[in-house]
RODO-2510 file (C-alpha; in nm, 4 decimals, decimal comma):
residues 262
     n   res          X          Y          Z
     1     m     0,0000     0,0000     0,0000
     2     k     0,2977     0,2322    -0,0440
     3     s     0,1340     0,3799    -0,3523
     4     l    -0,1798     0,4680    -0,1553
     5     r     0,0356     0,6415     0,1061
     6     r     0,1732     0,8642    -0,1686
     7     v    -0,1813     0,9793    -0,2514
     8     w    -0,2671     1,0189     0,1176
     9     a     0,0400     1,2399     0,1619
    10     a    -0,0778     1,4821    -0,1087
    11     p    -0,4259     1,6037    -0,0033
    12     g    -0,3584     1,9504    -0,1432
    13     l    -0,2901     1,8060    -0,4879
    14     l    -0,6215     1,6205    -0,4859
    15     a    -0,8099     1,9280    -0,3635
    16     v    -0,6634     2,1574    -0,6321
    17     i    -0,7381     1,9094    -0,9116
    18     w    -1,0940     1,8605    -0,7876
    19     v    -1,1588     2,2372    -0,7759
    20     l    -1,0194     2,2790    -1,1278
    21     h    -1,2306     1,9864    -1,2499
    22     t    -1,5488     2,1269    -1,0941
    23     t    -1,4814     2,4746    -1,2306
    24     l    -1,4216     2,3381    -1,5803
    25     g    -1,7479     2,1477    -1,5635
    26     h    -1,9362     2,4627    -1,4647
    27     v    -1,7764     2,6684    -1,7426
    28     l    -1,8456     2,4049    -2,0077
    29     a    -2,2096     2,3918    -1,8981
    30     l    -2,2659     2,7637    -1,9606
    31     p    -2,3441     2,7368    -2,3374
    32     v    -2,6068     2,4688    -2,2749
    33     r    -2,7666     2,6647    -1,9923
    34     a    -2,7747     2,9815    -2,2053
    35     a    -2,9232     2,7977    -2,5052
    36     v    -3,2025     2,6438    -2,2981
    37     r    -3,2892     2,9704    -2,1246
    38     g    -3,2779     3,1577    -2,4563
    39     a    -3,5219     2,9115    -2,6121
    40     h    -3,7909     3,0092    -2,3612
    41     a    -3,9691     3,3368    -2,3239
    42     p    -3,8065     3,5845    -2,0843
    43     s    -4,1464     3,6334    -1,9242
    44     a    -4,1484     3,2661    -1,8204
    45     p    -3,8234     3,2096    -1,6248
    46     i    -3,7190     2,8498    -1,5744
    47     e    -3,6509     2,7201    -1,2262
    48     e    -3,3196     2,5409    -1,1767
    49     e    -3,4818     2,2057    -1,1088
    50     r    -3,6822     2,2364    -1,4321
    51     l    -3,3846     2,3052    -1,6595
    52     l    -3,3218     1,9409    -1,7483
    53     f    -3,6805     1,8923    -1,8580
    54     a    -3,6674     2,2212    -2,0482
    55     l    -3,3578     2,0971    -2,2313
    56     l    -3,5370     1,7802    -2,3426
    57     e    -3,8408     1,9814    -2,4568
    58     s    -3,6159     2,2216    -2,6478
    59     f    -3,4753     1,9410    -2,8662
    60     a    -3,8131     1,8996    -3,0351
    61     e    -3,8913     2,2712    -3,0593
    62     q    -3,5457     2,3998    -3,1617
    63     p    -3,3131     2,1343    -3,3105
    64     a    -3,0274     2,3883    -3,3101
    65     i    -2,9959     2,3352    -2,9337
    66     l    -2,8983     1,9736    -3,0026
    67     g    -2,5999     2,1082    -3,1971
    68     v    -2,4962     2,3133    -2,8925
    69     v    -2,5136     2,0042    -2,6733
    70     e    -2,3145     1,7958    -2,9228
    71     s    -2,0477     2,0656    -2,9479
    72     t    -2,0309     2,0854    -2,5684
    73     l    -1,9888     1,7087    -2,5402
    74     l    -1,7061     1,7061    -2,7946
    75     l    -1,5360     2,0029    -2,6328
    76     s    -1,5717     1,8410    -2,2902
    77     l    -1,4044     1,5238    -2,4138
    78     l    -1,1126     1,7188    -2,5618
    79     v    -1,0792     1,9266    -2,2448
    80     a    -1,0805     1,6128    -2,0279
    81     v    -0,7950     1,4589    -2,2286
    82     a    -0,5975     1,7852    -2,2321
    83     f    -0,6620     1,8325    -1,8598
    84     d    -0,5153     1,4890    -1,7884
    85     v    -0,2045     1,5395    -2,0049
    86     v    -0,1330     1,8931    -1,8827
    87     l    -0,1452     1,7918    -1,5170
    88     a     0,0352     1,4583    -1,5566
    89     g     0,3907     1,5935    -1,5253
    90     g     0,3108     1,7887    -1,2090
    91     v     0,1109     1,5028    -1,0582
    92     i     0,3937     1,2532    -1,1101
    93     t     0,6491     1,4995    -0,9704
    94     r     0,4401     1,5585    -0,6560
    95     l     0,3611     1,1905    -0,5983
    96     h     0,7294     1,1065    -0,6344
    97     r     0,8327     1,3444    -0,3565
    98     s     0,7061     1,6516    -0,1751
    99     t     0,8157     1,9630    -0,3599
   100     a     0,7354     2,3327    -0,3999
   101     p     0,4183     2,4305    -0,5893
   102     m     0,6221     2,6260    -0,8443
   103     k     0,8235     2,3146    -0,9309
   104     i     0,5009     2,1188    -0,9755
   105     c     0,3654     2,3853    -1,2137
   106     s     0,6982     2,3912    -1,3971
   107     a     0,6847     2,0131    -1,4422
   108     c     0,3372     2,0455    -1,5991
   109     g     0,4780     2,2678    -1,8721
   110     r     0,8138     2,0945    -1,9126
   111     w     0,6731     1,7479    -1,9688
   112     f     0,3546     1,8370    -2,1588
   113     l     0,4813     1,7583    -2,5103
   114     p     0,6631     1,4304    -2,4229
   115     l     0,3602     1,3046    -2,2298
   116     l     0,1282     1,4107    -2,5110
   117     v     0,3348     1,2054    -2,7564
   118     q     0,3291     0,9008    -2,5284
   119     t    -0,0474     0,9438    -2,4847
   120     l    -0,0914     0,9536    -2,8636
   121     w     0,1104     0,6319    -2,9086
   122     f    -0,1211     0,4576    -2,6651
   123     a    -0,4254     0,6184    -2,8309
   124     l    -0,3216     0,4588    -3,1607
   125     l    -0,2917     0,1219    -2,9895
   126     r    -0,6364     0,1572    -2,8340
   127     a    -0,7785     0,2587    -3,1714
   128     a    -0,6362    -0,0642    -3,3121
   129     f    -0,8211    -0,2580    -3,0415
   130     v    -1,1435    -0,0789    -3,1383
   131     v    -1,0920    -0,1710    -3,5043
   132     l    -1,0331    -0,5351    -3,4081
   133     a    -1,3468    -0,5321    -3,1928
   134     i    -1,5486    -0,4065    -3,4914
   135     l    -1,4021    -0,6747    -3,7199
   136     v    -1,5023    -0,9399    -3,4650
   137     f    -1,8685    -0,8626    -3,5447
   138     e    -1,8350    -1,1016    -3,8395
   139     f    -1,7774    -1,4016    -3,6090
   140     p    -2,0471    -1,6293    -3,4589
   141     p    -2,1936    -1,5035    -3,1274
   142     l    -1,9985    -1,7377    -2,8980
   143     a    -1,6652    -1,6751    -3,0715
   144     r    -1,7437    -1,3029    -3,0834
   145     a    -1,8050    -1,2866    -2,7084
   146     f    -1,4840    -1,4781    -2,6372
   147     l    -1,2742    -1,2574    -2,8653
   148     w    -1,4252    -0,9413    -2,7167
   149     l    -1,3316    -1,0654    -2,3717
   150     v    -0,9745    -1,1337    -2,4854
   151     l    -0,9482    -0,7903    -2,6491
   152     a    -1,0877    -0,6213    -2,3371
   153     c    -0,8327    -0,7974    -2,1155
   154     l    -0,5464    -0,7009    -2,3481
   155     a    -0,6670    -0,3418    -2,3816
   156     s    -0,6961    -0,3055    -2,0035
   157     g    -0,3187    -0,3271    -1,9805
   158     t    -0,2744    -0,0073    -2,1823
   159     w    -0,3853     0,2131    -1,8907
   160     p    -0,1240     0,1005    -1,6341
   161     a     0,1329     0,0803    -1,9157
   162     l     0,0640     0,4424    -2,0140
   163     q     0,1158     0,5584    -1,6559
   164     l     0,4381     0,3583    -1,6378
   165     a     0,5671     0,5165    -1,9599
   166     r     0,4755     0,8634    -1,8343
   167     c     0,6489     0,8106    -1,5001
   168     r     0,9647     0,6783    -1,6640
   169     v     0,9776     0,9880    -1,8848
   170     v     0,9125     1,2412    -1,6069
   171     l     1,1378     1,0734    -1,3499
   172     e     1,4039     1,0121    -1,6173
   173     i     1,4588     0,6499    -1,5217
   174     g     1,6589     0,4061    -1,7335
   175     g     1,7331     0,6448    -2,0183
   176     h     1,3857     0,6098    -2,1713
   177     r     1,3446     0,8434    -2,4683
   178     p     1,0517     1,0829    -2,4130
   179     y     0,9183     1,0895    -2,7694
   180     h     1,0106     0,7432    -2,8930
   181     v     0,7749     0,4522    -2,9428
   182     t     1,0268     0,2177    -2,7770
   183     t     0,9359     0,3775    -2,4441
   184     t     0,5763     0,2799    -2,5143
   185     w     0,6761    -0,0731    -2,6133
   186     r     0,8912    -0,1275    -2,3022
   187     a     0,6106    -0,0078    -2,0754
   188     l     0,3695    -0,2521    -2,2416
   189     r     0,6223    -0,5348    -2,2179
   190     d     0,7008    -0,4746    -1,8499
   191     t     0,3327    -0,4378    -1,7608
   192     s     0,2534    -0,7724    -1,9265
   193     r     0,5283    -0,9367    -1,7191
   194     d     0,3953    -0,7999    -1,3881
   195     a     0,0532    -0,9513    -1,3283
   196     v     0,0038    -0,7738    -0,9951
   197     y     0,0742    -0,4313    -1,1425
   198     w    -0,1408    -0,5083    -1,4473
   199     a    -0,4362    -0,6247    -1,2372
   200     g    -0,4112    -0,3367    -0,9907
   201     g    -0,3691    -0,0779    -1,2621
   202     a    -0,6456    -0,2166    -1,4805
   203     s    -0,8930    -0,2199    -1,1911
   204     l    -0,8160     0,1436    -1,1097
   205     a    -0,8151     0,2461    -1,4764
   206     l    -1,1935     0,2336    -1,4790
   207     s    -1,1825     0,5488    -1,2675
   208     q    -1,0344     0,7436    -1,5593
   209     l    -1,3261     0,6440    -1,7809
   210     i    -1,5670     0,7460    -1,5063
   211     l    -1,3809     1,0745    -1,4738
   212     v    -1,4367     1,1574    -1,8414
   213     a    -1,8024     1,0583    -1,8094
   214     a    -1,8356     1,2738    -1,4970
   215     l    -1,6959     1,5755    -1,6809
   216     l    -1,9353     1,5207    -1,9733
   217     i    -2,2322     1,4758    -1,7422
   218     h    -2,1340     1,7761    -1,5347
   219     a    -2,1050     1,9866    -1,8502
   220     t    -2,4532     1,8998    -1,9724
   221     v    -2,6388     1,8090    -1,6530
   222     e    -2,5278     2,1116    -1,4543
   223     i    -2,8967     2,1841    -1,4778
   224     l    -3,0019     1,9387    -1,2094
   225     e    -3,1054     2,0304    -0,8577
   226     p    -2,8204     2,1204    -0,6174
   227     a    -2,8258     1,7946    -0,4176
   228     t    -2,7724     1,5869    -0,7310
   229     l    -2,5022     1,8243    -0,8506
   230     w    -2,3065     1,7783    -0,5296
   231     i    -2,3318     1,4002    -0,5658
   232     t    -2,1792     1,4403    -0,9122
   233     r    -1,9046     1,6644    -0,7789
   234     i    -1,8176     1,4310    -0,4927
   235     s    -1,8105     1,1419    -0,7396
   236     g    -1,5587     1,3442    -0,9373
   237     l    -1,3481     1,3801    -0,6227
   238     v    -1,3531     1,0045    -0,5635
   239     t    -1,2648     0,9213    -0,9229
   240     w    -0,9744     1,1678    -0,9140
   241     a    -0,8475     1,0021    -0,5965
   242     l    -0,8576     0,6642    -0,7714
   243     s    -0,6869     0,8132    -1,0761
   244     l    -0,4074     0,9489    -0,8557
   245     w    -0,3764     0,6051    -0,6997
   246     l    -0,3220     0,4546    -1,0437
   247     t    -0,0476     0,7087    -1,1122
   248     a     0,1029     0,6428    -0,7689
   249     l     0,1215     0,2712    -0,8537
   250     a     0,3404     0,3569    -1,1522
   251     v     0,5467     0,6053    -0,9489
   252     q     0,6090     0,3403    -0,6833
   253     r     0,7119     0,0869    -0,9464
   254     c     0,9549     0,3382    -1,0992
   255     a     1,0983     0,4136    -0,7560
   256     e     1,1633     0,0420    -0,7062
   257     e     1,3219     0,0172    -1,0514
   258     s     1,5480     0,3101    -0,9655
   259     r     1,6639     0,1439    -0,6439
   260     c     1,7376    -0,1793    -0,8289
   261     t     1,9577    -0,0036    -1,0860
   262     t     2,1610     0,1944    -0,8296
***
């Protein structure tokens, strides 16, 4: 549980990320809120708890609002990915050891491009898994289900492997080249050889998917009543904590690798 202790020792990091995440969700929700309110007469103001229903009614009356929602969803997805990559360098630096806030911010900028490249390599690999999953549609149902299960198990390893590649780049361990695909390949290879790390990382990786979903929901369902909104926000806090735990797993593994090579 050394990795969990790293997260526990950085409550400020978790709090800052959660506030940024919540603020982004509120900002991204503004176009949808404005479109729904603009679609109704100013003389008939909409109560906050009625905004969701007003949004659904507006789809039939003014199809243009659907375009606003679609644009918001796409923008939210792009922002979620960018948010993750931008913060990754600083998060890894802080989980590795306690350091000054300015150094954490500096690490975010310094490692943005290398981590973006590593993220894109893994994105291509995941896209290949999606293509294979589509091709499997041609198989009989039983074989299709089995192959989907195999593909899902293989694809699950890309999340802990990505964190391992990122940590090796940021912590500059083993001479891994920041922009090269060999760094990606070595992270995949080492993850496949460590069943415990693979299983732990894959189980926590679901939190990243939930995080993206939470940002999308928060961007478009900011129109719910306050109690439900706070449940969404707290869920975002929990998923960020799990996401940091996944990164801490990779940081801890890199720390052990560093000790073994010294």
